[in-house]
ModelCIF file with pLDDT and N, C-alpha, C, O atoms, coordinates in Angstrom:
data_MODEL
#
_entry.id   MODEL 
#
_entity.id                         1 
_entity.type                       polymer 
_entity.pdbx_number_of_molecules   1 
#
_entity_poly.entity_id                      1 
_entity_poly.type                           'polypeptide(L)' 
_entity_poly.nstd_linkage                   no 
_entity_poly.nstd_monomer                   no 
_entity_poly.pdbx_seq_one_letter_code       
;(UNK)(UNK)(UNK)(UNK)(UNK)(UNK)(UNK)(UNK)(UNK)(UNK)(UNK)(UNK)(UNK)(UNK)(UNK)(UNK)
(UNK)(UNK)(UNK)(UNK)(UNK)(UNK)(UNK)(UNK)(UNK)(UNK)(UNK)(UNK)(UNK)(UNK)(UNK)(UNK)
(UNK)(UNK)(UNK)(UNK)(UNK)(UNK)(UNK)(UNK)(UNK)(UNK)(UNK)(UNK)(UNK)(UNK)(UNK)(UNK)
(UNK)(UNK)(UNK)(UNK)(UNK)
;
_entity_poly.pdbx_seq_one_letter_code_can   XXXXXXXXXXXXXXXXXXXXXXXXXXXXXXXXXXXXXXXXXXXXXXXXXXXXX 
_entity_poly.pdbx_strand_id                 A 
#
loop_
_entity_poly_seq.entity_id 
_entity_poly_seq.num 
_entity_poly_seq.mon_id 
_entity_poly_seq.hetero 
1 1  UNK n 
1 2  UNK n 
1 3  UNK n 
1 4  UNK n 
1 5  UNK n 
1 6  UNK n 
1 7  UNK n 
1 8  UNK n 
1 9  UNK n 
1 10 UNK n 
1 11 UNK n 
1 12 UNK n 
1 13 UNK n 
1 14 UNK n 
1 15 UNK n 
1 16 UNK n 
1 17 UNK n 
1 18 UNK n 
1 19 UNK n 
1 20 UNK n 
1 21 UNK n 
1 22 UNK n 
1 23 UNK n 
1 24 UNK n 
1 25 UNK n 
1 26 UNK n 
1 27 UNK n 
1 28 UNK n 
1 29 UNK n 
1 30 UNK n 
1 31 UNK n 
1 32 UNK n 
1 33 UNK n 
1 34 UNK n 
1 35 UNK n 
1 36 UNK n 
1 37 UNK n 
1 38 UNK n 
1 39 UNK n 
1 40 UNK n 
1 41 UNK n 
1 42 UNK n 
1 43 UNK n 
1 44 UNK n 
1 45 UNK n 
1 46 UNK n 
1 47 UNK n 
1 48 UNK n 
1 49 UNK n 
1 50 UNK n 
1 51 UNK n 
1 52 UNK n 
1 53 UNK n 
#
_struct_asym.id          A 
_struct_asym.entity_id   1 
#
loop_
_ma_qa_metric.id 
_ma_qa_metric.mode 
_ma_qa_metric.name 
_ma_qa_metric.software_group_id 
_ma_qa_metric.type 
1 global pLDDT . pLDDT 
2 local  pLDDT . pLDDT 
#
_ma_qa_metric_global.metric_id      1 
_ma_qa_metric_global.metric_value   87.62 
_ma_qa_metric_global.model_id       1 
_ma_qa_metric_global.ordinal_id     1 
#
loop_
_ma_qa_metric_local.label_asym_id 
_ma_qa_metric_local.label_comp_id 
_ma_qa_metric_local.label_seq_id 
_ma_qa_metric_local.metric_id 
_ma_qa_metric_local.metric_value 
_ma_qa_metric_local.model_id 
_ma_qa_metric_local.ordinal_id 
A UNK 1  2 46.00 1 1  
A UNK 2  2 48.00 1 2  
A UNK 3  2 54.00 1 3  
A UNK 4  2 55.00 1 4  
A UNK 5  2 53.00 1 5  
A UNK 6  2 63.00 1 6  
A UNK 7  2 67.00 1 7  
A UNK 8  2 75.00 1 8  
A UNK 9  2 90.00 1 9  
A UNK 10 2 93.00 1 10 
A UNK 11 2 94.00 1 11 
A UNK 12 2 94.00 1 12 
A UNK 13 2 95.00 1 13 
A UNK 14 2 94.00 1 14 
A UNK 15 2 93.00 1 15 
A UNK 16 2 95.00 1 16 
A UNK 17 2 96.00 1 17 
A UNK 18 2 95.00 1 18 
A UNK 19 2 92.00 1 19 
A UNK 20 2 90.00 1 20 
A UNK 21 2 92.00 1 21 
A UNK 22 2 94.00 1 22 
A UNK 23 2 96.00 1 23 
A UNK 24 2 97.00 1 24 
A UNK 25 2 97.00 1 25 
A UNK 26 2 96.00 1 26 
A UNK 27 2 95.00 1 27 
A UNK 28 2 95.00 1 28 
A UNK 29 2 95.00 1 29 
A UNK 30 2 92.00 1 30 
A UNK 31 2 94.00 1 31 
A UNK 32 2 95.00 1 32 
A UNK 33 2 94.00 1 33 
A UNK 34 2 92.00 1 34 
A UNK 35 2 94.00 1 35 
A UNK 36 2 91.00 1 36 
A UNK 37 2 91.00 1 37 
A UNK 38 2 92.00 1 38 
A UNK 39 2 93.00 1 39 
A UNK 40 2 95.00 1 40 
A UNK 41 2 95.00 1 41 
A UNK 42 2 95.00 1 42 
A UNK 43 2 94.00 1 43 
A UNK 44 2 93.00 1 44 
A UNK 45 2 92.00 1 45 
A UNK 46 2 92.00 1 46 
A UNK 47 2 93.00 1 47 
A UNK 48 2 94.00 1 48 
A UNK 49 2 96.00 1 49 
A UNK 50 2 94.00 1 50 
A UNK 51 2 92.00 1 51 
A UNK 52 2 77.00 1 52 
A UNK 53 2 75.00 1 53 
#
loop_
_atom_site.group_PDB 
_atom_site.id 
_atom_site.type_symbol 
_atom_site.label_atom_id 
_atom_site.label_alt_id 
_atom_site.label_comp_id 
_atom_site.label_asym_id 
_atom_site.label_entity_id 
_atom_site.label_seq_id 
_atom_site.pdbx_PDB_ins_code 
_atom_site.Cartn_x 
_atom_site.Cartn_y 
_atom_site.Cartn_z 
_atom_site.occupancy 
_atom_site.B_iso_or_equiv 
_atom_site.pdbx_formal_charge 
_atom_site.auth_seq_id 
_atom_site.auth_comp_id 
_atom_site.auth_asym_id 
_atom_site.auth_atom_id 
_atom_site.pdbx_PDB_model_num 
ATOM 1   N N  . UNK A 1 1  ? -2.799 182.200 170.392 1.00 46.00 ? 1  UNK A N  1 
ATOM 2   C CA . UNK A 1 1  ? -2.423 180.834 170.069 1.00 46.00 ? 1  UNK A CA 1 
ATOM 3   C C  . UNK A 1 1  ? -1.105 180.867 169.302 1.00 46.00 ? 1  UNK A C  1 
ATOM 4   O O  . UNK A 1 1  ? -0.848 181.784 168.522 1.00 46.00 ? 1  UNK A O  1 
ATOM 5   N N  . UNK A 1 2  ? -0.297 179.878 169.530 1.00 48.00 ? 2  UNK A N  1 
ATOM 6   C CA . UNK A 1 2  ? 1.014  179.802 168.894 1.00 48.00 ? 2  UNK A CA 1 
ATOM 7   C C  . UNK A 1 2  ? 0.905  179.648 167.383 1.00 48.00 ? 2  UNK A C  1 
ATOM 8   O O  . UNK A 1 2  ? 0.080  178.879 166.889 1.00 48.00 ? 2  UNK A O  1 
ATOM 9   N N  . UNK A 1 3  ? 1.723  180.366 166.665 1.00 54.00 ? 3  UNK A N  1 
ATOM 10  C CA . UNK A 1 3  ? 1.763  180.219 165.214 1.00 54.00 ? 3  UNK A CA 1 
ATOM 11  C C  . UNK A 1 3  ? 2.295  178.859 164.814 1.00 54.00 ? 3  UNK A C  1 
ATOM 12  O O  . UNK A 1 3  ? 1.893  178.309 163.789 1.00 54.00 ? 3  UNK A O  1 
ATOM 13  N N  . UNK A 1 4  ? 3.199  178.311 165.618 1.00 55.00 ? 4  UNK A N  1 
ATOM 14  C CA . UNK A 1 4  ? 3.790  177.013 165.308 1.00 55.00 ? 4  UNK A CA 1 
ATOM 15  C C  . UNK A 1 4  ? 2.721  175.932 165.282 1.00 55.00 ? 4  UNK A C  1 
ATOM 16  O O  . UNK A 1 4  ? 2.734  175.068 164.405 1.00 55.00 ? 4  UNK A O  1 
ATOM 17  N N  . UNK A 1 5  ? 1.808  175.971 166.223 1.00 53.00 ? 5  UNK A N  1 
ATOM 18  C CA . UNK A 1 5  ? 0.777  174.937 166.314 1.00 53.00 ? 5  UNK A CA 1 
ATOM 19  C C  . UNK A 1 5  ? -0.300 175.109 165.251 1.00 53.00 ? 5  UNK A C  1 
ATOM 20  O O  . UNK A 1 5  ? -1.018 174.154 164.951 1.00 53.00 ? 5  UNK A O  1 
ATOM 21  N N  . UNK A 1 6  ? -0.430 176.287 164.679 1.00 63.00 ? 6  UNK A N  1 
ATOM 22  C CA . UNK A 1 6  ? -1.379 176.570 163.593 1.00 63.00 ? 6  UNK A CA 1 
ATOM 23  C C  . UNK A 1 6  ? -2.798 176.108 163.904 1.00 63.00 ? 6  UNK A C  1 
ATOM 24  O O  . UNK A 1 6  ? -3.445 175.480 163.066 1.00 63.00 ? 6  UNK A O  1 
ATOM 25  N N  . UNK A 1 7  ? -3.280 176.418 165.099 1.00 67.00 ? 7  UNK A N  1 
ATOM 26  C CA . UNK A 1 7  ? -4.655 176.117 165.450 1.00 67.00 ? 7  UNK A CA 1 
ATOM 27  C C  . UNK A 1 7  ? -4.927 174.666 165.777 1.00 67.00 ? 7  UNK A C  1 
ATOM 28  O O  . UNK A 1 7  ? -6.090 174.269 165.854 1.00 67.00 ? 7  UNK A O  1 
ATOM 29  N N  . UNK A 1 8  ? -3.912 173.870 165.970 1.00 75.00 ? 8  UNK A N  1 
ATOM 30  C CA . UNK A 1 8  ? -4.128 172.449 166.245 1.00 75.00 ? 8  UNK A CA 1 
ATOM 31  C C  . UNK A 1 8  ? -4.652 172.242 167.661 1.00 75.00 ? 8  UNK A C  1 
ATOM 32  O O  . UNK A 1 8  ? -4.367 173.023 168.569 1.00 75.00 ? 8  UNK A O  1 
ATOM 33  N N  . UNK A 1 9  ? -5.416 171.180 167.824 1.00 90.00 ? 9  UNK A N  1 
ATOM 34  C CA . UNK A 1 9  ? -5.969 170.848 169.128 1.00 90.00 ? 9  UNK A CA 1 
ATOM 35  C C  . UNK A 1 9  ? -5.187 169.724 169.803 1.00 90.00 ? 9  UNK A C  1 
ATOM 36  O O  . UNK A 1 9  ? -5.372 169.462 170.991 1.00 90.00 ? 9  UNK A O  1 
ATOM 37  N N  . UNK A 1 10 ? -4.320 169.067 169.052 1.00 93.00 ? 10 UNK A N  1 
ATOM 38  C CA . UNK A 1 10 ? -3.520 167.961 169.572 1.00 93.00 ? 10 UNK A CA 1 
ATOM 39  C C  . UNK A 1 10 ? -2.061 168.266 169.258 1.00 93.00 ? 10 UNK A C  1 
ATOM 40  O O  . UNK A 1 10 ? -1.700 168.496 168.104 1.00 93.00 ? 10 UNK A O  1 
ATOM 41  N N  . UNK A 1 11 ? -1.233 168.265 170.287 1.00 94.00 ? 11 UNK A N  1 
ATOM 42  C CA . UNK A 1 11 ? 0.180  168.601 170.111 1.00 94.00 ? 11 UNK A CA 1 
ATOM 43  C C  . UNK A 1 11 ? 1.054  167.607 170.868 1.00 94.00 ? 11 UNK A C  1 
ATOM 44  O O  . UNK A 1 11 ? 0.608  166.975 171.826 1.00 94.00 ? 11 UNK A O  1 
ATOM 45  N N  . UNK A 1 12 ? 2.284  167.480 170.434 1.00 94.00 ? 12 UNK A N  1 
ATOM 46  C CA . UNK A 1 12 ? 3.187  166.527 171.083 1.00 94.00 ? 12 UNK A CA 1 
ATOM 47  C C  . UNK A 1 12 ? 3.878  167.151 172.288 1.00 94.00 ? 12 UNK A C  1 
ATOM 48  O O  . UNK A 1 12 ? 3.957  168.371 172.433 1.00 94.00 ? 12 UNK A O  1 
ATOM 49  N N  . UNK A 1 13 ? 4.373  166.270 173.141 1.00 95.00 ? 13 UNK A N  1 
ATOM 50  C CA . UNK A 1 13 ? 5.189  166.650 174.287 1.00 95.00 ? 13 UNK A CA 1 
ATOM 51  C C  . UNK A 1 13 ? 6.588  166.146 174.009 1.00 95.00 ? 13 UNK A C  1 
ATOM 52  O O  . UNK A 1 13 ? 6.790  164.969 173.709 1.00 95.00 ? 13 UNK A O  1 
ATOM 53  N N  . UNK A 1 14 ? 7.538  167.031 174.110 1.00 94.00 ? 14 UNK A N  1 
ATOM 54  C CA . UNK A 1 14 ? 8.935  166.674 173.914 1.00 94.00 ? 14 UNK A CA 1 
ATOM 55  C C  . UNK A 1 14 ? 9.753  167.418 174.950 1.00 94.00 ? 14 UNK A C  1 
ATOM 56  O O  . UNK A 1 14 ? 9.586  168.624 175.134 1.00 94.00 ? 14 UNK A O  1 
ATOM 57  N N  . UNK A 1 15 ? 10.644 166.696 175.633 1.00 93.00 ? 15 UNK A N  1 
ATOM 58  C CA . UNK A 1 15 ? 11.461 167.281 176.705 1.00 93.00 ? 15 UNK A CA 1 
ATOM 59  C C  . UNK A 1 15 ? 10.596 167.977 177.756 1.00 93.00 ? 15 UNK A C  1 
ATOM 60  O O  . UNK A 1 15 ? 10.926 169.065 178.228 1.00 93.00 ? 15 UNK A O  1 
ATOM 61  N N  . UNK A 1 16 ? 9.480  167.327 178.115 1.00 95.00 ? 16 UNK A N  1 
ATOM 62  C CA . UNK A 1 16 ? 8.538  167.822 179.118 1.00 95.00 ? 16 UNK A CA 1 
ATOM 63  C C  . UNK A 1 16 ? 7.961  169.196 178.765 1.00 95.00 ? 16 UNK A C  1 
ATOM 64  O O  . UNK A 1 16 ? 7.614  169.973 179.655 1.00 95.00 ? 16 UNK A O  1 
ATOM 65  N N  . UNK A 1 17 ? 7.859  169.494 177.461 1.00 96.00 ? 17 UNK A N  1 
ATOM 66  C CA . UNK A 1 17 ? 7.350  170.782 176.998 1.00 96.00 ? 17 UNK A CA 1 
ATOM 67  C C  . UNK A 1 17 ? 6.163  170.564 176.069 1.00 96.00 ? 17 UNK A C  1 
ATOM 68  O O  . UNK A 1 17 ? 6.208  169.713 175.181 1.00 96.00 ? 17 UNK A O  1 
ATOM 69  N N  . UNK A 1 18 ? 5.105  171.336 176.280 1.00 95.00 ? 18 UNK A N  1 
ATOM 70  C CA . UNK A 1 18 ? 3.953  171.321 175.383 1.00 95.00 ? 18 UNK A CA 1 
ATOM 71  C C  . UNK A 1 18 ? 4.350  172.062 174.114 1.00 95.00 ? 18 UNK A C  1 
ATOM 72  O O  . UNK A 1 18 ? 4.795  173.208 174.179 1.00 95.00 ? 18 UNK A O  1 
ATOM 73  N N  . UNK A 1 19 ? 4.195  171.423 172.969 1.00 92.00 ? 19 UNK A N  1 
ATOM 74  C CA . UNK A 1 19 ? 4.555  172.055 171.704 1.00 92.00 ? 19 UNK A CA 1 
ATOM 75  C C  . UNK A 1 19 ? 3.411  172.861 171.107 1.00 92.00 ? 19 UNK A C  1 
ATOM 76  O O  . UNK A 1 19 ? 3.441  173.210 169.927 1.00 92.00 ? 19 UNK A O  1 
ATOM 77  N N  . UNK A 1 20 ? 2.405  173.154 171.919 1.00 90.00 ? 20 UNK A N  1 
ATOM 78  C CA . UNK A 1 20 ? 1.342  174.063 171.512 1.00 90.00 ? 20 UNK A CA 1 
ATOM 79  C C  . UNK A 1 20 ? 1.594  175.448 172.079 1.00 90.00 ? 20 UNK A C  1 
ATOM 80  O O  . UNK A 1 20 ? 1.435  176.453 171.386 1.00 90.00 ? 20 UNK A O  1 
ATOM 81  N N  . UNK A 1 21 ? 1.990  175.496 173.356 1.00 92.00 ? 21 UNK A N  1 
ATOM 82  C CA . UNK A 1 21 ? 2.235  176.783 174.012 1.00 92.00 ? 21 UNK A CA 1 
ATOM 83  C C  . UNK A 1 21 ? 3.683  176.936 174.491 1.00 92.00 ? 21 UNK A C  1 
ATOM 84  O O  . UNK A 1 21 ? 4.071  177.995 174.983 1.00 92.00 ? 21 UNK A O  1 
ATOM 85  N N  . UNK A 1 22 ? 4.470  175.877 174.345 1.00 94.00 ? 22 UNK A N  1 
ATOM 86  C CA . UNK A 1 22 ? 5.895  175.870 174.691 1.00 94.00 ? 22 UNK A CA 1 
ATOM 87  C C  . UNK A 1 22 ? 6.165  176.160 176.159 1.00 94.00 ? 22 UNK A C  1 
ATOM 88  O O  . UNK A 1 22 ? 7.170  176.777 176.510 1.00 94.00 ? 22 UNK A O  1 
ATOM 89  N N  . UNK A 1 23 ? 5.250  175.704 177.012 1.00 96.00 ? 23 UNK A N  1 
ATOM 90  C CA . UNK A 1 23 ? 5.420  175.820 178.459 1.00 96.00 ? 23 UNK A CA 1 
ATOM 91  C C  . UNK A 1 23 ? 5.904  174.474 178.982 1.00 96.00 ? 23 UNK A C  1 
ATOM 92  O O  . UNK A 1 23 ? 5.403  173.426 178.576 1.00 96.00 ? 23 UNK A O  1 
ATOM 93  N N  . UNK A 1 24 ? 6.896  174.509 179.902 1.00 97.00 ? 24 UNK A N  1 
ATOM 94  C CA . UNK A 1 24 ? 7.361  173.274 180.526 1.00 97.00 ? 24 UNK A CA 1 
ATOM 95  C C  . UNK A 1 24 ? 6.241  172.737 181.410 1.00 97.00 ? 24 UNK A C  1 
ATOM 96  O O  . UNK A 1 24 ? 5.685  173.455 182.240 1.00 97.00 ? 24 UNK A O  1 
ATOM 97  N N  . UNK A 1 25 ? 5.925  171.475 181.217 1.00 97.00 ? 25 UNK A N  1 
ATOM 98  C CA . UNK A 1 25 ? 4.823  170.844 181.940 1.00 97.00 ? 25 UNK A CA 1 
ATOM 99  C C  . UNK A 1 25 ? 5.259  170.391 183.328 1.00 97.00 ? 25 UNK A C  1 
ATOM 100 O O  . UNK A 1 25 ? 6.430  170.075 183.540 1.00 97.00 ? 25 UNK A O  1 
ATOM 101 N N  . UNK A 1 26 ? 4.318  170.359 184.276 1.00 96.00 ? 26 UNK A N  1 
ATOM 102 C CA . UNK A 1 26 ? 4.620  169.786 185.591 1.00 96.00 ? 26 UNK A CA 1 
ATOM 103 C C  . UNK A 1 26 ? 4.987  168.307 185.433 1.00 96.00 ? 26 UNK A C  1 
ATOM 104 O O  . UNK A 1 26 ? 4.486  167.638 184.530 1.00 96.00 ? 26 UNK A O  1 
ATOM 105 N N  . UNK A 1 27 ? 5.852  167.799 186.300 1.00 95.00 ? 27 UNK A N  1 
ATOM 106 C CA . UNK A 1 27 ? 6.269  166.389 186.197 1.00 95.00 ? 27 UNK A CA 1 
ATOM 107 C C  . UNK A 1 27 ? 5.108  165.403 186.174 1.00 95.00 ? 27 UNK A C  1 
ATOM 108 O O  . UNK A 1 27 ? 5.180  164.395 185.471 1.00 95.00 ? 27 UNK A O  1 
ATOM 109 N N  . UNK A 1 28 ? 4.033  165.667 186.928 1.00 95.00 ? 28 UNK A N  1 
ATOM 110 C CA . UNK A 1 28 ? 2.893  164.755 186.976 1.00 95.00 ? 28 UNK A CA 1 
ATOM 111 C C  . UNK A 1 28 ? 2.234  164.633 185.605 1.00 95.00 ? 28 UNK A C  1 
ATOM 112 O O  . UNK A 1 28 ? 1.834  163.537 185.211 1.00 95.00 ? 28 UNK A O  1 
ATOM 113 N N  . UNK A 1 29 ? 2.116  165.726 184.884 1.00 95.00 ? 29 UNK A N  1 
ATOM 114 C CA . UNK A 1 29 ? 1.503  165.715 183.552 1.00 95.00 ? 29 UNK A CA 1 
ATOM 115 C C  . UNK A 1 29 ? 2.396  164.961 182.578 1.00 95.00 ? 29 UNK A C  1 
ATOM 116 O O  . UNK A 1 29 ? 1.909  164.164 181.777 1.00 95.00 ? 29 UNK A O  1 
ATOM 117 N N  . UNK A 1 30 ? 3.696  165.208 182.643 1.00 92.00 ? 30 UNK A N  1 
ATOM 118 C CA . UNK A 1 30 ? 4.633  164.520 181.752 1.00 92.00 ? 30 UNK A CA 1 
ATOM 119 C C  . UNK A 1 30 ? 4.585  163.017 181.951 1.00 92.00 ? 30 UNK A C  1 
ATOM 120 O O  . UNK A 1 30 ? 4.639  162.260 180.982 1.00 92.00 ? 30 UNK A O  1 
ATOM 121 N N  . UNK A 1 31 ? 4.485  162.578 183.195 1.00 94.00 ? 31 UNK A N  1 
ATOM 122 C CA . UNK A 1 31 ? 4.409  161.139 183.502 1.00 94.00 ? 31 UNK A CA 1 
ATOM 123 C C  . UNK A 1 31 ? 3.108  160.560 182.951 1.00 94.00 ? 31 UNK A C  1 
ATOM 124 O O  . UNK A 1 31 ? 3.115  159.472 182.376 1.00 94.00 ? 31 UNK A O  1 
ATOM 125 N N  . UNK A 1 32 ? 1.996  161.270 183.118 1.00 95.00 ? 32 UNK A N  1 
ATOM 126 C CA . UNK A 1 32 ? 0.719  160.782 182.585 1.00 95.00 ? 32 UNK A CA 1 
ATOM 127 C C  . UNK A 1 32 ? 0.785  160.600 181.076 1.00 95.00 ? 32 UNK A C  1 
ATOM 128 O O  . UNK A 1 32 ? 0.301  159.598 180.551 1.00 95.00 ? 32 UNK A O  1 
ATOM 129 N N  . UNK A 1 33 ? 1.375  161.554 180.379 1.00 94.00 ? 33 UNK A N  1 
ATOM 130 C CA . UNK A 1 33 ? 1.470  161.464 178.921 1.00 94.00 ? 33 UNK A CA 1 
ATOM 131 C C  . UNK A 1 33 ? 2.336  160.279 178.512 1.00 94.00 ? 33 UNK A C  1 
ATOM 132 O O  . UNK A 1 33 ? 1.996  159.549 177.581 1.00 94.00 ? 33 UNK A O  1 
ATOM 133 N N  . UNK A 1 34 ? 3.445  160.088 179.200 1.00 92.00 ? 34 UNK A N  1 
ATOM 134 C CA . UNK A 1 34 ? 4.391  159.028 178.842 1.00 92.00 ? 34 UNK A CA 1 
ATOM 135 C C  . UNK A 1 34 ? 3.908  157.632 179.201 1.00 92.00 ? 34 UNK A C  1 
ATOM 136 O O  . UNK A 1 34 ? 4.178  156.683 178.464 1.00 92.00 ? 34 UNK A O  1 
ATOM 137 N N  . UNK A 1 35 ? 3.196  157.483 180.321 1.00 94.00 ? 35 UNK A N  1 
ATOM 138 C CA . UNK A 1 35 ? 2.949  156.152 180.865 1.00 94.00 ? 35 UNK A CA 1 
ATOM 139 C C  . UNK A 1 35 ? 1.500  155.674 180.825 1.00 94.00 ? 35 UNK A C  1 
ATOM 140 O O  . UNK A 1 35 ? 1.225  154.539 181.215 1.00 94.00 ? 35 UNK A O  1 
ATOM 141 N N  . UNK A 1 36 ? 0.564  156.508 180.364 1.00 91.00 ? 36 UNK A N  1 
ATOM 142 C CA . UNK A 1 36 ? -0.834 156.065 180.332 1.00 91.00 ? 36 UNK A CA 1 
ATOM 143 C C  . UNK A 1 36 ? -1.426 156.266 178.941 1.00 91.00 ? 36 UNK A C  1 
ATOM 144 O O  . UNK A 1 36 ? -0.843 156.926 178.081 1.00 91.00 ? 36 UNK A O  1 
ATOM 145 N N  . UNK A 1 37 ? -2.581 155.685 178.755 1.00 91.00 ? 37 UNK A N  1 
ATOM 146 C CA . UNK A 1 37 ? -3.324 155.879 177.510 1.00 91.00 ? 37 UNK A CA 1 
ATOM 147 C C  . UNK A 1 37 ? -4.485 156.856 177.712 1.00 91.00 ? 37 UNK A C  1 
ATOM 148 O O  . UNK A 1 37 ? -5.352 156.992 176.848 1.00 91.00 ? 37 UNK A O  1 
ATOM 149 N N  . UNK A 1 38 ? -4.490 157.534 178.862 1.00 92.00 ? 38 UNK A N  1 
ATOM 150 C CA . UNK A 1 38 ? -5.539 158.503 179.154 1.00 92.00 ? 38 UNK A CA 1 
ATOM 151 C C  . UNK A 1 38 ? -5.366 159.744 178.279 1.00 92.00 ? 38 UNK A C  1 
ATOM 152 O O  . UNK A 1 38 ? -4.265 160.051 177.822 1.00 92.00 ? 38 UNK A O  1 
ATOM 153 N N  . UNK A 1 39 ? -6.474 160.449 178.058 1.00 93.00 ? 39 UNK A N  1 
ATOM 154 C CA . UNK A 1 39 ? -6.397 161.732 177.371 1.00 93.00 ? 39 UNK A CA 1 
ATOM 155 C C  . UNK A 1 39 ? -5.910 162.755 178.396 1.00 93.00 ? 39 UNK A C  1 
ATOM 156 O O  . UNK A 1 39 ? -6.511 162.925 179.457 1.00 93.00 ? 39 UNK A O  1 
ATOM 157 N N  . UNK A 1 40 ? -4.815 163.429 178.060 1.00 95.00 ? 40 UNK A N  1 
ATOM 158 C CA . UNK A 1 40 ? -4.204 164.395 178.965 1.00 95.00 ? 40 UNK A CA 1 
ATOM 159 C C  . UNK A 1 40 ? -4.192 165.758 178.277 1.00 95.00 ? 40 UNK A C  1 
ATOM 160 O O  . UNK A 1 40 ? -3.814 165.873 177.112 1.00 95.00 ? 40 UNK A O  1 
ATOM 161 N N  . UNK A 1 41 ? -4.609 166.781 179.007 1.00 95.00 ? 41 UNK A N  1 
ATOM 162 C CA . UNK A 1 41 ? -4.676 168.134 178.473 1.00 95.00 ? 41 UNK A CA 1 
ATOM 163 C C  . UNK A 1 41 ? -3.570 168.998 179.069 1.00 95.00 ? 41 UNK A C  1 
ATOM 164 O O  . UNK A 1 41 ? -3.192 168.815 180.226 1.00 95.00 ? 41 UNK A O  1 
ATOM 165 N N  . UNK A 1 42 ? -3.055 169.930 178.290 1.00 95.00 ? 42 UNK A N  1 
ATOM 166 C CA . UNK A 1 42 ? -2.084 170.896 178.795 1.00 95.00 ? 42 UNK A CA 1 
ATOM 167 C C  . UNK A 1 42 ? -2.799 171.814 179.780 1.00 95.00 ? 42 UNK A C  1 
ATOM 168 O O  . UNK A 1 42 ? -3.842 172.377 179.447 1.00 95.00 ? 42 UNK A O  1 
ATOM 169 N N  . UNK A 1 43 ? -2.256 171.974 180.988 1.00 94.00 ? 43 UNK A N  1 
ATOM 170 C CA . UNK A 1 43 ? -2.915 172.843 181.960 1.00 94.00 ? 43 UNK A CA 1 
ATOM 171 C C  . UNK A 1 43 ? -2.846 174.325 181.574 1.00 94.00 ? 43 UNK A C  1 
ATOM 172 O O  . UNK A 1 43 ? -3.578 175.141 182.134 1.00 94.00 ? 43 UNK A O  1 
ATOM 173 N N  . UNK A 1 44 ? -1.988 174.674 180.636 1.00 93.00 ? 44 UNK A N  1 
ATOM 174 C CA . UNK A 1 44 ? -1.845 176.068 180.228 1.00 93.00 ? 44 UNK A CA 1 
ATOM 175 C C  . UNK A 1 44 ? -2.743 176.425 179.034 1.00 93.00 ? 44 UNK A C  1 
ATOM 176 O O  . UNK A 1 44 ? -3.493 177.400 179.093 1.00 93.00 ? 44 UNK A O  1 
ATOM 177 N N  . UNK A 1 45 ? -2.667 175.634 177.946 1.00 92.00 ? 45 UNK A N  1 
ATOM 178 C CA . UNK A 1 45 ? -3.390 175.997 176.721 1.00 92.00 ? 45 UNK A CA 1 
ATOM 179 C C  . UNK A 1 45 ? -4.608 175.112 176.453 1.00 92.00 ? 45 UNK A C  1 
ATOM 180 O O  . UNK A 1 45 ? -5.432 175.446 175.601 1.00 92.00 ? 45 UNK A O  1 
ATOM 181 N N  . UNK A 1 46 ? -4.736 173.983 177.169 1.00 92.00 ? 46 UNK A N  1 
ATOM 182 C CA . UNK A 1 46 ? -5.901 173.125 177.026 1.00 92.00 ? 46 UNK A CA 1 
ATOM 183 C C  . UNK A 1 46 ? -5.852 172.146 175.867 1.00 92.00 ? 46 UNK A C  1 
ATOM 184 O O  . UNK A 1 46 ? -6.813 171.407 175.650 1.00 92.00 ? 46 UNK A O  1 
ATOM 185 N N  . UNK A 1 47 ? -4.753 172.123 175.114 1.00 93.00 ? 47 UNK A N  1 
ATOM 186 C CA . UNK A 1 47 ? -4.644 171.184 173.993 1.00 93.00 ? 47 UNK A CA 1 
ATOM 187 C C  . UNK A 1 47 ? -4.423 169.771 174.515 1.00 93.00 ? 47 UNK A C  1 
ATOM 188 O O  . UNK A 1 47 ? -3.892 169.572 175.607 1.00 93.00 ? 47 UNK A O  1 
ATOM 189 N N  . UNK A 1 48 ? -4.842 168.789 173.712 1.00 94.00 ? 48 UNK A N  1 
ATOM 190 C CA . UNK A 1 48 ? -4.599 167.375 174.026 1.00 94.00 ? 48 UNK A CA 1 
ATOM 191 C C  . UNK A 1 48 ? -3.137 167.089 173.748 1.00 94.00 ? 48 UNK A C  1 
ATOM 192 O O  . UNK A 1 48 ? -2.596 167.490 172.718 1.00 94.00 ? 48 UNK A O  1 
ATOM 193 N N  . UNK A 1 49 ? -2.507 166.392 174.674 1.00 96.00 ? 49 UNK A N  1 
ATOM 194 C CA . UNK A 1 49 ? -1.070 166.094 174.553 1.00 96.00 ? 49 UNK A CA 1 
ATOM 195 C C  . UNK A 1 49 ? -0.854 164.646 174.156 1.00 96.00 ? 49 UNK A C  1 
ATOM 196 O O  . UNK A 1 49 ? -1.609 163.763 174.561 1.00 96.00 ? 49 UNK A O  1 
ATOM 197 N N  . UNK A 1 50 ? 0.178  164.407 173.363 1.00 94.00 ? 50 UNK A N  1 
ATOM 198 C CA . UNK A 1 50 ? 0.586  163.045 173.051 1.00 94.00 ? 50 UNK A CA 1 
ATOM 199 C C  . UNK A 1 50 ? 2.108  162.976 173.090 1.00 94.00 ? 50 UNK A C  1 
ATOM 200 O O  . UNK A 1 50 ? 2.803  163.975 172.906 1.00 94.00 ? 50 UNK A O  1 
ATOM 201 N N  . UNK A 1 51 ? 2.605  161.759 173.338 1.00 92.00 ? 51 UNK A N  1 
ATOM 202 C CA . UNK A 1 51 ? 4.055  161.580 173.445 1.00 92.00 ? 51 UNK A CA 1 
ATOM 203 C C  . UNK A 1 51 ? 4.673  161.392 172.066 1.00 92.00 ? 51 UNK A C  1 
ATOM 204 O O  . UNK A 1 51 ? 4.065  160.814 171.165 1.00 92.00 ? 51 UNK A O  1 
ATOM 205 N N  . UNK A 1 52 ? 5.858  161.881 171.930 1.00 77.00 ? 52 UNK A N  1 
ATOM 206 C CA . UNK A 1 52 ? 6.598  161.720 170.694 1.00 77.00 ? 52 UNK A CA 1 
ATOM 207 C C  . UNK A 1 52 ? 7.039  160.264 170.576 1.00 77.00 ? 52 UNK A C  1 
ATOM 208 O O  . UNK A 1 52 ? 7.579  159.696 171.526 1.00 77.00 ? 52 UNK A O  1 
ATOM 209 N N  . UNK A 1 53 ? 6.813  159.671 169.433 1.00 75.00 ? 53 UNK A N  1 
ATOM 210 C CA . UNK A 1 53 ? 7.202  158.268 169.211 1.00 75.00 ? 53 UNK A CA 1 
ATOM 211 C C  . UNK A 1 53 ? 8.676  158.158 168.943 1.00 75.00 ? 53 UNK A C  1 
ATOM 212 O O  . UNK A 1 53 ? 9.185  157.057 168.733 1.00 75.00 ? 53 UNK A O  1 
#
């Protein structure tokens, strides 16, 4: 697990990147995070993603 995330289960998405594992997300996942209120998980690390305000 990333030291930056410090064991967090919810991380932000910025520049289409998961800030838990720092992997660039597929475009479909990035769109879901930006445009819906659904709970979206990172396909790589499994953390819940949220958009940066």
